[in-house]
N, C-alpha and C positions, 0 to 999 in steps of 0.2 A: 503493498501500498504505500509507503513512504518514498521506495520507487518510483512509481506512479504520480507522486504530487510532486518529484524532486522533475520528474520527464513532462511532466503538463505547467512547472511552474517555468520552463526554460521554452516550451515552448510559446509559451506567452508572452517572452522575454523578445525572444527571433520575434516573433510578430509582428511586436512596438516595435524593434529596429526598422522594420519592413516600410512601417510605416512612416515614421520616423524620414524613413528614404526617401519614401516616398511622396510624403508629405512636409514637408520644407518648416508649416507652419507649424508639426507640432516640435521641431527643435529651442532651441533656447538664440531666441535672438541675436542677432552681430548685433556688439556697441557700436553706437555713433562715434567715430573718429574728429576732434575736436581740434584745432591747434592755430594758434596762430601769438601776435606783441603780450606782451606781459599785460599791459594795462585792458587791454581784452578780455583776456582770460579773469583778471582778476572782475570783471564783470557778468563772468559769463558763469563764477561758482555759482553766488547765490542766484543769480539766474537756474541754476541746475537744478538748484533746492528747492525754488519755485514750486520747477518745472515738473519733479520728478513724486510731489502733493497729487499727482495726476494722474502719473504715467509710473505706479514702483516701480510695475515692469521692466523698463524703460533702462538702462548702462548706458552711461557719457562712456569714455575711455576721454579724461581734458588730462593729457601727459604735462611736463615741463616744459615752460613754452621756450619754439622757435625760434619767437624772431619772424613780425613778417615777412621779414625774406625765406625764411627755413621753413614754414608755413606751405607758404605758395610753393614751391618746389615739392615738400611734398604730398599735401593735394595734389598737383601735376601730374604726378609717381601713380597715382591711386592709393598712399596710405592713410587718407582722410576725407570724411565728406564733406564738412568745409571749411574754410579759415577764417577769420578773426583777425584783420592786417588792419593796420594805419596807412598805409601807404600807397598813391594810386594804386591801382593796375597797369600796369604794363602793353603798349601795343603786340608785344611777344607774348605777354603769358594770353592773354586774348586771342591770340592766331590759333594757340591751344587748345581753343575752349574755357577761358574761365569765365566768370560774369560775375561783376561786383555791382553791390547792392549795399548803398549807402544808410547806415542806421542814425548816427550822431554824431558829436561831438565830446569829447570832454579837456577841463584847461588839463592844460598844462604847467605844475607848479612848479615853483622856481625852493629848492626846498633845505635842508641841514640838518643834522644829526641833535645836537644839543642845544640849545640857547645859545645866542652866538652878542649877545647885546645890543640888538637892532634886530628889529619886524619886516622893514621895509626897506627896499631897495628901488633905485633910480634904473632908470636903463641905460643909463651911464657907469652908474655903481657898479651894472652886470657885464658891461664894456669894458670897464678897469679891470674887474674879478678876473675876467678870462683873456684881458691882453696879459694880464698879472704885474699892473704897474701901485692896481690895490689890496699889498699884501695879507693885514693882518683887521680881528672886526674890533672893535673897541674893546670886548674885553682883552683885549692880549695875544687874543689867539691865533696863532699864523691860519690863511684859508688855505685850503687844498681843494681843488676844485675835481670833481666828478665828471667826466669825463666820455661821450658815446660815442661810436666808431665814427669814422666823418662821414661815409654817407648812408649811417643810422634817419631814420627819420627827428628822433629831437632835436637831434646836430642839425639839423635840415633846418626847422622850426626856431631856430633860439637866431640861428645865421636870419632869419625873413626878419627880426625883430629893428635893428637895425641895418644901416651899412657901418655904424663902430664895432657890433657888433659879430658884425660879421667879418671884419679883420679881427674882431679879437678871438672869436673861435679860431681862425686863420692858424691864428698866428700861436695857439692852446696847445691844436694839433701837432704839432713841430717840436712842441717845449720837452725837452730830456726829461724822463723821470715825471712822465701825468698819468694815476689810476683811469684807465682805460676801462670801463662795464660791456660787456657784448649785450646783455639781454636784461630789462625795467627788472626781474628779485634781483639781477645782480647787485646793478647800480645802487638798488633800493638796502641794499644792506650793504653797500661800500659806503652810503651814503651815513647810515645809521651807526657805523663801527667806529668811522673814523674820524678825530677830532677837529673839529674847526673847519667842517669839512662842505660842502655846497655842490647841488645838483638839480635832476631833472625829473620829475616824475607825477607822467599820468594821472590826474586826480580817484578814479576807479584804484590805483595803488598806496597811496597819500592812507585813502579810508579802510584797506586792507590793511595797510603799518598798524593803522589807530597809533596810539600815541610816541610812534616810535618817528617819526620824520616829522618835522617844524617847519608850514608854512610861509617865507616870505608872500609881504601886500609889495607888489609891481607897480609905480609912483601913485602911488599911495591906496588903491584900487586892491580891497579882496576877491580873491578866485575864487569864483563861482559860479553855479549855473546857469542865476542871476544877470554875474557883467560878462559870463561867456554870452549869452541869449544878447545883449543891448552892444557888443563891441567894444567896452570899455577895459575890458580883460583881453589882453592879445594875445596871446598862446594858445591855441585850443591845440588838440591832434583828433584827426579822425577815427572812424571807428567803424568798420565796413567787414560786408560776410560777403566772402567767395563761395560759388558751389563753383561745380561741371556737370555733364550730362551726366555722369557715372554717379553724382549726389543721391543717396539712398532714399529710398521712400520716408523713412526713420527721419532719419536728416532734417528732409526739405517738412514733416511735422513739426522738428526744435523747433525748426527756422519760422513756425508757422504760428509756436505760442512766440515765439519771442517777439517779432513787429504785432505781435497784440498787445488793446491797453495794457489786458496784466503783465506782460512781459517790459514792453514799455514804463510803465511805476518801478518799476524791477529798477531795469535800467536805473532811471531814476536817481532810485535811492543811492544805488553801488556810484554816481559821479558823472552820469551821460547824463546829454543835452541831447535828446532824438528829437531826429525834426522829423 
């Protein structure tokens, strides 16, 4: 009798296996694979938490940030369902099937790790810091600039602030011994742990870091979604979603939520001005 029961159980398992092969819906769903810039992924974390409340069976693979460029390469190679980027879509990537849809912007904040004796910087102050002519904070701490790579979107945004800032950034990139952080999380970590630091971070990252980073006002203007929206705060970092024809149905369903009123509300709380 026991032998017959074991045989029956084996047959049942075999049948389930055959059904699973014939009916893919019975298998565990493949995770939605998402990556992009660190600032954008900081927004995605609360977004996914909200999405999973209504879709508890959905798995999302949100790995270590690859950056906008790295995520685009992974997307076009078929390793991602969609990418969240801060860079404009290049004609080359568009020719390969990538389709970009804008979502919003987040303020790019000028940040330091610990209080340095001042809370506001002018555009001229910022240019002098990056040029290396303003070398110390009011508290006496030497200023240590945390750079991003020359072609990084944060670098480009700072360069566009003024001609003086463009010149200062070019000089900073050539100065020996500078700290250069490749990704948003690496930059935030370097700013947080370096005495006398100054760097840049999307508001999404600062909200995610909590009290570890301190943001300056710029020319007396507080960075916020309101000042970004009315144009009085000048440093804006774009957030875009990029798909390809290979983007999965589950990935497109997640994007529908992100663009829904509920998703937009989550993004605004995370520091994104949704357009």
